[in-house]
N, CA, C and O atoms as a Tinker XYZ file with bonds, in Angstrom:
   244  protein
     1  N    -13.952000    1.029000    7.913000    73     2
     2  CA   -12.704000    1.304000    7.225000    64     1     3
     3  C    -11.605000    1.512000    8.264000    63     2     4     5
     4  O    -11.784000    2.219000    9.255000    81     3
     5  N    -10.481000    0.885000    8.012000    73     3     6
     6  CA    -9.336000    1.032000    8.898000    64     5     7
     7  C     -8.661000    2.363000    8.630000    63     6     8     9
     8  O     -8.750000    2.917000    7.534000    81     7
     9  N     -8.007000    2.851000    9.619000    73     7    10
    10  CA    -7.277000    4.103000    9.454000    64     9    11
    11  C     -5.884000    3.930000   10.031000    63    10    12    13
    12  O     -5.695000    3.226000   11.023000    81    11
    13  N     -4.934000    4.560000    9.420000    73    11    14
    14  CA    -3.553000    4.505000    9.878000    64    13    15
    15  C     -3.280000    5.601000   10.885000    63    14    16    17
    16  O     -3.935000    6.644000   10.878000    81    15
    17  N     -2.318000    5.362000   11.744000    73    15    18
    18  CA    -1.876000    6.388000   12.682000    64    17    19
    19  C     -1.262000    7.516000   11.873000    63    18    20    21
    20  O     -0.460000    7.264000   10.974000    81    19
    21  N     -1.628000    8.762000   12.178000    73    19    22
    22  CA    -1.068000    9.892000   11.413000    64    21    23
    23  C      0.459000    9.867000   11.407000    63    22    24    25
    24  O      1.092000    9.628000   12.436000    81    23
    25  N      1.033000   10.113000   10.251000    73    23    26
    26  CA     2.485000   10.155000   10.112000    64    25    27
    27  C      3.118000    8.838000    9.722000    63    26    28    29
    28  O      4.264000    8.814000    9.274000    81    27
    29  N      2.389000    7.731000    9.885000    73    27    30
    30  CA     2.962000    6.429000    9.562000    64    29    31
    31  C      3.197000    6.299000    8.062000    63    30    32    33
    32  O      4.218000    5.754000    7.642000    81    31
    33  N      2.275000    6.786000    7.261000    73    31    34
    34  CA     2.392000    6.663000    5.812000    64    33    35
    35  C      3.674000    7.307000    5.283000    63    34    36    37
    36  O      4.234000    6.843000    4.290000    81    35
    37  N      4.134000    8.352000    5.926000    73    35    38
    38  CA     5.363000    9.028000    5.500000    64    37    39
    39  C      6.599000    8.152000    5.721000    63    38    40    41
    40  O      7.619000    8.345000    5.060000    81    39
    41  N      6.515000    7.199000    6.638000    73    39    42
    42  CA     7.654000    6.336000    6.962000    64    41    43
    43  C      7.703000    5.056000    6.140000    63    42    44    45
    44  O      8.760000    4.435000    6.028000    81    43
    45  N      6.584000    4.657000    5.567000    73    43    46
    46  CA     6.499000    3.382000    4.871000    64    45    47
    47  C      6.895000    3.501000    3.400000    63    46    48    49
    48  O      6.648000    4.522000    2.758000    81    47
    49  N      7.510000    2.447000    2.881000    73    47    50
    50  CA     7.842000    2.358000    1.456000    64    49    51
    51  C      7.419000    0.985000    0.955000    63    50    52    53
    52  O      7.226000    0.059000    1.743000    81    51
    53  N      7.278000    0.864000   -0.342000    73    51    54
    54  CA     6.929000   -0.400000   -0.972000    64    53    55
    55  C      8.084000   -1.383000   -0.771000    63    54    56    57
    56  O      9.226000   -1.058000   -1.096000    81    55
    57  N      7.809000   -2.569000   -0.246000    73    55    58
    58  CA     8.896000   -3.533000   -0.054000    64    57    59
    59  C      9.466000   -4.082000   -1.360000    63    58    60    61
    60  O     10.582000   -4.600000   -1.373000    81    59
    61  N      8.724000   -3.977000   -2.446000    73    59    62
    62  CA     9.188000   -4.503000   -3.729000    64    61    63
    63  C     10.146000   -3.551000   -4.440000    63    62    64    65
    64  O     11.161000   -3.984000   -4.986000    81    63
    65  N      9.823000   -2.234000   -4.435000    73    63    66
    66  CA    10.643000   -1.297000   -5.216000    64    65    67
    67  C     11.135000   -0.095000   -4.402000    63    66    68    69
    68  O     11.894000    0.729000   -4.911000    81    67
    69  N     10.713000    0.003000   -3.170000    73    67    70
    70  CA    11.081000    1.095000   -2.257000    64    69    71
    71  C     10.483000    2.444000   -2.664000    63    70    72    73
    72  O     10.980000    3.497000   -2.264000    81    71
    73  N      9.409000    2.401000   -3.464000    73    71    74
    74  CA     8.699000    3.618000   -3.853000    64    73    75
    75  C      7.759000    4.089000   -2.744000    63    74    76    77
    76  O      7.492000    3.357000   -1.791000    81    75
    77  N      7.267000    5.305000   -2.878000    73    75    78
    78  CA     6.320000    5.854000   -1.905000    64    77    79
    79  C      4.976000    5.145000   -2.010000    63    78    80    81
    80  O      4.604000    4.634000   -3.067000    81    79
    81  N      4.266000    5.126000   -0.907000    73    79    82
    82  CA     2.941000    4.525000   -0.869000    64    81    83
    83  C      1.892000    5.610000   -0.662000    63    82    84    85
    84  O      2.149000    6.621000   -0.009000    81    83
    85  N      0.717000    5.390000   -1.223000    73    83    86
    86  CA    -0.407000    6.291000   -1.029000    64    85    87
    87  C     -1.566000    5.475000   -0.474000    63    86    88    89
    88  O     -1.651000    4.269000   -0.703000    81    87
    89  N     -2.452000    6.135000    0.254000    73    87    90
    90  CA    -3.573000    5.466000    0.913000    64    89    91
    91  C     -4.793000    5.502000    0.011000    63    90    92    93
    92  O     -5.223000    6.581000   -0.399000    81    91
    93  N     -5.363000    4.341000   -0.309000    73    91    94
    94  CA    -6.609000    4.239000   -1.065000    64    93    95
    95  C     -7.713000    3.967000   -0.048000    63    94    96    97
    96  O     -7.883000    2.837000    0.410000    81    95
    97  N     -8.468000    5.021000    0.304000    73    95    98
    98  CA    -9.490000    4.914000    1.339000    64    97    99
    99  C    -10.582000    3.919000    0.975000    63    98   100   101
   100  O    -11.007000    3.129000    1.818000    81    99
   101  N    -11.038000    3.951000   -0.270000    73    99   102
   102  CA   -12.150000    3.091000   -0.685000    64   101   103
   103  C    -11.797000    1.606000   -0.608000    63   102   104   105
   104  O    -12.619000    0.795000   -0.181000    81   103
   105  N    -10.587000    1.249000   -1.016000    73   103   106
   106  CA   -10.178000   -0.155000   -1.022000    64   105   107
   107  C     -9.485000   -0.575000    0.275000    63   106   108   109
   108  O     -9.236000   -1.764000    0.476000    81   107
   109  N     -9.173000    0.370000    1.150000    73   107   110
   110  CA    -8.433000    0.128000    2.383000    64   109   111
   111  C     -7.105000   -0.570000    2.072000    63   110   112   113
   112  O     -6.784000   -1.628000    2.612000    81   111
   113  N     -6.352000    0.073000    1.175000    73   111   114
   114  CA    -5.064000   -0.448000    0.737000    64   113   115
   115  C     -4.023000    0.662000    0.684000    63   114   116   117
   116  O     -4.353000    1.842000    0.569000    81   115
   117  N     -2.774000    0.262000    0.770000    73   115   118
   118  CA    -1.662000    1.149000    0.480000    64   117   119
   119  C     -1.181000    0.790000   -0.914000    63   118   120   121
   120  O     -0.893000   -0.376000   -1.188000    81   119
   121  N     -1.091000    1.771000   -1.798000    73   119   122
   122  CA    -0.745000    1.533000   -3.190000    64   121   123
   123  C      0.580000    2.208000   -3.508000    63   122   124   125
   124  O      0.788000    3.377000   -3.181000    81   123
   125  N      1.472000    1.462000   -4.148000    73   123   126
   126  CA     2.765000    1.999000   -4.562000    64   125   127
   127  C      2.549000    3.016000   -5.678000    63   126   128   129
   128  O      1.781000    2.772000   -6.609000    81   127
   129  N      3.225000    4.150000   -5.582000    73   127   130
   130  CA     3.058000    5.215000   -6.567000    64   129   131
   131  C      3.966000    5.050000   -7.784000    63   130   132   133
   132  O      3.831000    5.792000   -8.757000    81   131
   133  N      4.887000    4.087000   -7.745000    73   131   134
   134  CA     5.781000    3.848000   -8.883000    64   133   135
   135  C      4.998000    3.158000   -9.994000    63   134   136   137
   136  O      4.409000    2.100000   -9.772000    81   135
   137  N      4.987000    3.746000  -11.180000    73   135   138
   138  CA     4.211000    3.219000  -12.302000    64   137   139
   139  C      4.652000    1.797000  -12.656000    63   138   140   141
   140  O      3.812000    0.954000  -12.969000    81   139
   141  N      5.932000    1.528000  -12.613000    73   139   142
   142  CA     6.446000    0.205000  -12.970000    64   141   143
   143  C      6.060000   -0.865000  -11.955000    63   142   144   145
   144  O      6.084000   -2.052000  -12.280000    81   143
   145  N      5.710000   -0.479000  -10.753000    73   143   146
   146  CA     5.370000   -1.424000   -9.694000    64   145   147
   147  C      3.855000   -1.439000   -9.472000    63   146   148   149
   148  O      3.162000   -2.326000   -9.970000    81   147
   149  N      3.346000   -0.460000   -8.730000    73   147   150
   150  CA     1.914000   -0.302000   -8.515000    64   149   151
   151  C      1.247000   -1.326000   -7.619000    63   150   152   153
   152  O      0.019000   -1.402000   -7.599000    81   151
   153  N      2.009000   -2.115000   -6.878000    73   151   154
   154  CA     1.408000   -3.109000   -6.005000    64   153   155
   155  C      0.523000   -2.438000   -4.949000    63   154   156   157
   156  O      0.813000   -1.333000   -4.490000    81   155
   157  N     -0.563000   -3.128000   -4.573000    73   155   158
   158  CA    -1.489000   -2.625000   -3.563000    64   157   159
   159  C     -1.467000   -3.578000   -2.368000    63   158   160   161
   160  O     -1.746000   -4.769000   -2.506000    81   159
   161  N     -1.136000   -3.043000   -1.203000    73   159   162
   162  CA    -1.003000   -3.838000    0.011000    64   161   163
   163  C     -2.225000   -3.630000    0.900000    63   162   164   165
   164  O     -2.644000   -2.491000    1.108000    81   163
   165  N     -2.805000   -4.709000    1.429000    73   163   166
   166  CA    -3.992000   -4.563000    2.273000    64   165   167
   167  C     -3.651000   -3.950000    3.627000    63   166   168   169
   168  O     -2.526000   -4.059000    4.117000    81   167
   169  N     -4.651000   -3.305000    4.215000    73   167   170
   170  CA    -4.546000   -2.795000    5.580000    64   169   171
   171  C     -5.658000   -3.484000    6.366000    63   170   172   173
   172  O     -6.838000   -3.319000    6.060000    81   171
   173  N     -5.278000   -4.245000    7.367000    73   171   174
   174  CA    -6.251000   -5.005000    8.163000    64   173   175
   175  C     -6.182000   -4.552000    9.612000    63   174   176   177
   176  O     -5.139000   -4.648000   10.260000    81   175
   177  N     -7.296000   -4.061000   10.105000    73   175   178
   178  CA    -7.337000   -3.599000   11.495000    64   177   179
   179  C     -6.379000   -2.464000   11.764000    63   178   180   181
   180  O     -5.865000   -2.332000   12.875000    81   179
   181  N     -6.131000   -1.638000   10.755000    73   179   182
   182  CA    -5.225000   -0.513000   10.905000    64   181   183
   183  C     -3.759000   -0.869000   10.753000    63   182   184   185
   184  O     -2.887000   -0.017000   10.927000    81   183
   185  N     -3.480000   -2.136000   10.425000    73   183   186
   186  CA    -2.101000   -2.600000   10.287000    64   185   187
   187  C     -1.805000   -2.881000    8.819000    63   186   188   189
   188  O     -2.450000   -3.740000    8.218000    81   187
   189  N     -0.839000   -2.171000    8.229000    73   187   190
   190  CA    -0.474000   -2.435000    6.835000    64   189   191
   191  C      0.224000   -3.791000    6.719000    63   190   192   193
   192  O      1.154000   -4.083000    7.471000    81   191
   193  N     -0.223000   -4.601000    5.789000    73   191   194
   194  CA     0.389000   -5.909000    5.540000    64   193   195
   195  C      1.342000   -5.737000    4.354000    63   194   196   197
   196  O      0.957000   -5.924000    3.200000    81   195
   197  N      2.581000   -5.380000    4.658000    73   195   198
   198  CA     3.577000   -5.074000    3.632000    64   197   199
   199  C      4.393000   -6.314000    3.273000    63   198   200   201
   200  O      5.615000   -6.348000    3.421000    81   199
   201  N      3.679000   -7.322000    2.800000    73   199   202
   202  CA     4.273000   -8.577000    2.364000    64   201   203
   203  C      3.976000   -8.704000    0.871000    63   202   204   205
   204  O      2.815000   -8.663000    0.464000    81   203
   205  N      5.003000   -8.857000    0.067000    73   203   206
   206  CA     4.829000   -8.885000   -1.383000    64   205   207
   207  C      3.843000   -9.976000   -1.805000    63   206   208   209
   208  O      3.044000   -9.761000   -2.716000    81   207
   209  N      3.888000  -11.135000   -1.159000    73   207   210
   210  CA     2.980000  -12.227000   -1.505000    64   209   211
   211  C      1.519000  -11.900000   -1.175000    63   210   212   213
   212  O      0.617000  -12.531000   -1.727000    81   211
   213  N      1.268000  -10.944000   -0.302000    73   211   214
   214  CA    -0.089000  -10.523000    0.062000    64   213   215
   215  C     -0.591000   -9.375000   -0.815000    63   214   216   217
   216  O     -1.773000   -9.033000   -0.770000    81   215
   217  N      0.288000   -8.786000   -1.602000    73   215   218
   218  CA    -0.059000   -7.612000   -2.406000    64   217   219
   219  C     -0.882000   -8.005000   -3.628000    63   218   220   221
   220  O     -0.770000   -9.111000   -4.157000    81   219
   221  N     -1.706000   -7.063000   -4.051000    73   219   222
   222  CA    -2.511000   -7.224000   -5.261000    64   221   223
   223  C     -1.789000   -6.492000   -6.386000    63   222   224   225
   224  O     -1.384000   -5.340000   -6.232000    81   223
   225  N     -1.634000   -7.171000   -7.511000    73   223   226
   226  CA    -0.981000   -6.559000   -8.663000    64   225   227
   227  C     -1.911000   -5.535000   -9.296000    63   226   228   229
   228  O     -3.130000   -5.690000   -9.223000    81   227
   229  N     -1.362000   -4.485000   -9.920000    73   227   230
   230  CA    -2.214000   -3.478000  -10.565000    64   229   231
   231  C     -2.992000   -4.089000  -11.725000    63   230   232   233
   232  O     -2.529000   -5.018000  -12.388000    81   231
   233  N     -4.179000   -3.548000  -11.952000    73   231   234
   234  CA    -4.996000   -4.008000  -13.066000    64   233   235
   235  C     -4.441000   -3.455000  -14.364000    63   234   236   237
   236  O     -4.052000   -2.289000  -14.442000    81   235
   237  N     -4.408000   -4.292000  -15.367000    73   235   238
   238  CA    -3.939000   -3.853000  -16.688000    64   237   239
   239  C     -4.995000   -2.945000  -17.299000    63   238   240   241
   240  O     -6.182000   -3.266000  -17.264000    81   239
   241  N     -4.578000   -1.823000  -17.853000    73   239   242
   242  CA    -5.560000   -0.892000  -18.384000    64   241   243
   243  C     -5.213000   -0.446000  -19.683000    63   242   244
   244  O     -5.941000    0.349000  -20.277000    81   243
């Protein structure tokens, strides 16, 4: 599992809606906390891939 440098998560925002991101340890993703957005961005080798085209859309529930 990749890990982010401490403090980096506080600086990052969702590129789609500028909402806060949270770390999903199990999926190794950064997930937007905005309900209307909810995009999940992969983290590869400790590097967040904050590209909207690379993001996974939230599952409909």
